[in-house]
N, C-alpha and C positions, 0 to 999 in steps of 0.2 A: 679309050674304051676297051674293055676286056670282055670276051665272050668265051664261055666254056661249053663244049659239046660233049655230052655223055655218050659212051658207047653202050649199046644194049647188052644186058646180061654180063656186065663187066665193071670192075672198079676203076677202069682206065677211062680217062677223059682227054680231050684235046682243048688246050687253052690258046686263044689267039688274042694278042694284046697290041693295040695300036698306040699306047701311051708314049713309048719311047722308041722311035724307029732305029736308033743306034744301039739299043740294048742287044746283047748277044742272045742268040736263040739257044734253047735247051729245054729239057723236060722239066715239068713242075711236079713235085711230090707233095701231096697233102699230108701233113703231120699234125700231131697234137699241139706242139708249142715250138714256134720259131725261136723264141728266146731261150728255151732249154736246149734246143739243138745247137744254137750258136754258142752257148756257154760251154757245152760239152763236145763241140766238134773236134774231130781228129786234126792234129796239127798239120797234116799233109794237105788239108783242104784250104785253098786260098780264098779269101773273101773278095768277091767281085762287087757286091752291093750289101752294105750293112743292113741288118733288119730295119724295116720301116713299116709304118702303119698303112694299112689299106682299109677300105670299108669292111667292117666286121672282122678284122684280123691283122695279120702281119705277113710280110714276105721278105726273103733274102736270097742272094745268089752266091754261088761258090764255084770254084774251079777245082776239078779233081786232078790227081797227079798226071793224068794223061792229057790234060789241057782242055777237057770238056767242061762246059758250063752247065750247071743245073740249078734249079730254084726249089726252095722249100716254102710252103704256104700253110698258114693255119687260119681257121675261121673261128677263133676262140670266142669272139664276141657275137657270132651269129646266133640268132634265136630260133 
């Protein structure tokens, strides 16, 4: 189960996900296309989780050169 909490007057939200308790924690960035980001990602970003489908879109996880994990999410199929 995933829950997203929106912060008032902000583009920032907090996402809580109980689907995989072993998944690394990290920020989630909403982008236009996970597939395009993955295809064009800088070589210094390590892939933690390949792009996968979720309801209404896609998600993927990467590790930056400092070792921090972050996620990218699109809702390309949301109506």
